[in-house]
Backbone as JSON, one array per atom type, in Angstrom:
{
  "sequence": "MSSNGFLASPLSPAALSPPTTPGSEYKIDASYLSPNVNMASRLEAATKQFGVLLLLSEDFVECLSGPVRERVGGG",
  "N": [[-3.16, -14.58, -8.26], [-2.58, -15.6, -4.97], [-0.17, -17.7, -3.22], [-1.64, -19.16, -1.42], [-4.03, -19.61, -2.58], [-5.99, -17.67, -2.47], [-7.48, -14.66, -3.68], [-6.06, -11.5, -3.42], [-6.18, -8.04, -2.66], [-3.84, -5.56, -3.84], [-3.18, -3.92, -1.69], [-3.98, -5.11, 0.6], [-3.61, -6.51, 3.93], [-3.28, -9.27, 3.76], [-1.94, -9.61, 1.38], [0.48, -8.55, 1.98], [1.74, -10.01, 3.91], [2.9, -13.24, 4.99], [0.7, -16.08, 4.93], [-0.87, -17.4, 7.88], [-1.71, -20.17, 9.96], [-4.68, -20.43, 11.81], [-4.27, -20.5, 15.3], [-1.65, -21.15, 15.17], [1.76, -21.21, 16.33], [3.22, -19.14, 15.36], [2.74, -15.87, 15.08], [1.59, -12.93, 13.41], [2.18, -9.6, 13.81], [0.27, -7.23, 12.71], [-0.13, -4.6, 13.24], [1.65, -2.57, 12.63], [1.17, -2.13, 10.0], [-1.2, -0.76, 9.77], [-1.24, 2.24, 9.69], [-0.14, 2.64, 7.14], [-1.86, 1.24, 5.43], [-4.15, 2.69, 5.92], [-3.4, 5.22, 4.87], [-3.07, 4.5, 2.16], [-5.7, 3.82, 1.54], [-6.95, 6.32, 1.86], [-5.65, 7.78, -0.15], [-6.52, 6.38, -2.39], [-9.29, 6.93, -2.29], [-9.16, 9.68, -2.66], [-8.3, 9.85, -5.29], [-10.61, 9.37, -6.71], [-12.14, 11.54, -5.88], [-10.73, 13.7, -6.98], [-10.72, 12.98, -9.6], [-8.62, 11.64, -10.91], [-6.13, 9.25, -12.04], [-4.01, 8.45, -10.46], [-2.44, 9.19, -7.39], [0.28, 10.44, -5.54], [1.91, 10.07, -2.45], [3.54, 12.54, -0.38], [5.7, 11.51, 1.05], [6.34, 9.28, -0.54], [7.1, 10.52, -2.95], [9.38, 11.85, -2.09], [11.16, 9.75, -1.96], [11.86, 9.25, -4.54], [14.15, 9.43, -7.33], [15.99, 12.4, -8.32], [15.53, 13.24, -11.16], [13.19, 11.76, -11.76], [11.47, 12.66, -9.77], [11.2, 15.36, -10.53], [9.85, 14.95, -12.91], [7.36, 14.01, -12.09], [6.4, 16.21, -10.88], [7.27, 16.88, -8.37], [9.42, 18.45, -7.89]],
  "CA": [[-3.61, -15.37, -7.14], [-1.49, -15.86, -4.05], [0.19, -19.11, -3.06], [-2.61, -19.87, -0.6], [-5.24, -19.81, -3.38], [-6.93, -16.57, -2.32], [-7.17, -13.42, -4.36], [-5.85, -10.43, -2.45], [-5.91, -6.75, -3.28], [-2.43, -5.21, -3.63], [-2.96, -3.17, -0.46], [-4.51, -5.81, 1.77], [-2.6, -7.15, 4.78], [-3.04, -10.63, 3.28], [-0.97, -9.56, 0.29], [1.74, -8.04, 2.48], [2.32, -10.88, 4.91], [2.65, -14.65, 4.71], [-0.47, -16.59, 5.64], [-0.64, -18.25, 9.04], [-2.83, -21.02, 10.32], [-5.22, -20.06, 13.12], [-3.74, -21.33, 16.36], [-0.23, -21.39, 14.94], [2.64, -20.53, 17.29], [3.8, -17.98, 14.67], [1.75, -14.81, 14.9], [2.06, -11.75, 12.71], [1.64, -8.36, 14.35], [0.02, -6.37, 11.56], [-0.46, -3.24, 13.68], [2.52, -1.61, 11.96], [0.63, -1.89, 8.65], [-2.41, 0.06, 9.82], [-1.12, 3.61, 9.16], [0.13, 2.59, 5.71], [-3.09, 0.83, 4.77], [-5.05, 3.83, 6.03], [-2.97, 6.22, 3.88], [-3.39, 3.98, 0.83], [-7.15, 3.93, 1.37], [-7.27, 7.74, 1.66], [-5.18, 8.19, -1.48], [-7.43, 5.78, -3.37], [-10.53, 7.71, -2.27], [-8.88, 11.01, -3.21], [-8.22, 9.78, -6.76], [-11.99, 9.51, -7.21], [-12.57, 12.91, -5.59], [-10.07, 14.62, -7.91], [-10.89, 12.49, -10.96], [-7.32, 11.28, -11.48], [-5.83, 7.82, -11.95], [-2.96, 8.15, -9.51], [-1.92, 10.23, -6.5], [1.47, 9.99, -4.83], [2.1, 10.77, -1.19], [4.78, 13.32, -0.3], [6.75, 10.59, 1.48], [6.73, 8.48, -1.69], [7.8, 11.39, -3.9], [10.71, 12.12, -1.53], [12.01, 8.58, -2.2], [12.18, 9.17, -5.97], [15.37, 10.11, -7.76], [15.76, 13.77, -8.76], [14.86, 13.38, -12.46], [11.82, 11.22, -11.7], [10.71, 13.59, -8.93], [10.86, 16.52, -11.37], [8.89, 14.53, -13.93], [6.04, 13.88, -11.49], [5.99, 17.5, -10.34], [7.66, 17.02, -6.98], [10.57, 19.32, -7.93]],
  "C": [[-2.41, -15.69, -6.27], [-1.26, -17.36, -3.9], [-0.82, -19.88, -2.22], [-3.95, -20.04, -1.32], [-6.26, -18.7, -3.25], [-6.5, -15.4, -3.16], [-7.05, -12.34, -3.3], [-5.61, -9.13, -3.19], [-4.46, -6.38, -2.98], [-2.16, -4.5, -2.31], [-3.44, -3.9, 0.78], [-3.4, -6.41, 2.61], [-2.29, -8.57, 4.33], [-2.0, -10.66, 2.17], [0.41, -9.16, 0.79], [2.41, -8.96, 3.5], [2.03, -12.34, 4.57], [1.44, -15.14, 5.49], [-0.05, -17.42, 6.85], [-1.89, -19.06, 9.31], [-3.37, -20.57, 11.67], [-4.72, -21.04, 14.18], [-2.26, -21.64, 16.22], [0.58, -20.66, 16.0], [3.26, -19.27, 16.68], [2.7, -16.97, 14.39], [2.38, -13.62, 14.2], [1.39, -10.53, 13.33], [1.5, -7.38, 13.19], [-0.26, -4.93, 11.96], [0.42, -2.19, 13.01], [2.03, -1.31, 10.54], [-0.51, -0.88, 8.66], [-2.25, 1.47, 9.28], [-0.9, 3.61, 7.64], [-1.11, 2.19, 4.92], [-4.1, 1.97, 4.81], [-4.69, 4.91, 5.01], [-3.32, 5.76, 2.46], [-4.88, 4.11, 0.54], [-7.56, 5.39, 1.12], [-6.83, 8.23, 0.29], [-6.09, 7.62, -2.56], [-8.74, 6.57, -3.44], [-10.32, 9.08, -2.9], [-8.76, 10.98, -4.73], [-9.61, 9.94, -7.36], [-12.47, 10.94, -7.02], [-12.0, 13.89, -6.6], [-10.16, 14.17, -9.36], [-9.58, 12.19, -11.66], [-7.07, 9.78, -11.28], [-4.86, 7.48, -10.83], [-2.6, 9.38, -8.68], [-0.74, 9.63, -5.76], [1.6, 10.77, -3.53], [3.43, 11.52, -1.22], [5.94, 12.42, 0.12], [7.26, 9.73, 0.32], [7.55, 9.31, -2.67], [9.21, 11.68, -3.4], [11.68, 10.95, -1.76], [12.46, 8.47, -3.66], [13.5, 9.86, -6.27], [15.01, 11.5, -8.29], [15.03, 13.9, -10.09], [13.42, 12.86, -12.46], [10.94, 12.15, -10.87], [10.29, 14.82, -9.72], [9.77, 16.16, -12.38], [7.49, 14.42, -13.36], [5.6, 15.16, -10.79], [6.35, 17.69, -8.88], [8.9, 17.85, -6.78], [11.46, 19.25, -6.8]]
}
């Protein structure tokens, strides 16, 4: 449970940004999250399509160290 008392999915914008009060002078521009949330949603849907527990994007695999990359098949 988050500090504001709400449950948030790990990929939701609420989990990725601090809560704000409506009308607050501090606004959060979440537009930069949209492509990442969209990719996460597509990967989640693809896990069901392929019947696997986890899929990693190419961008994510490129961030892994060499030995870990080889272990996950990203050679």
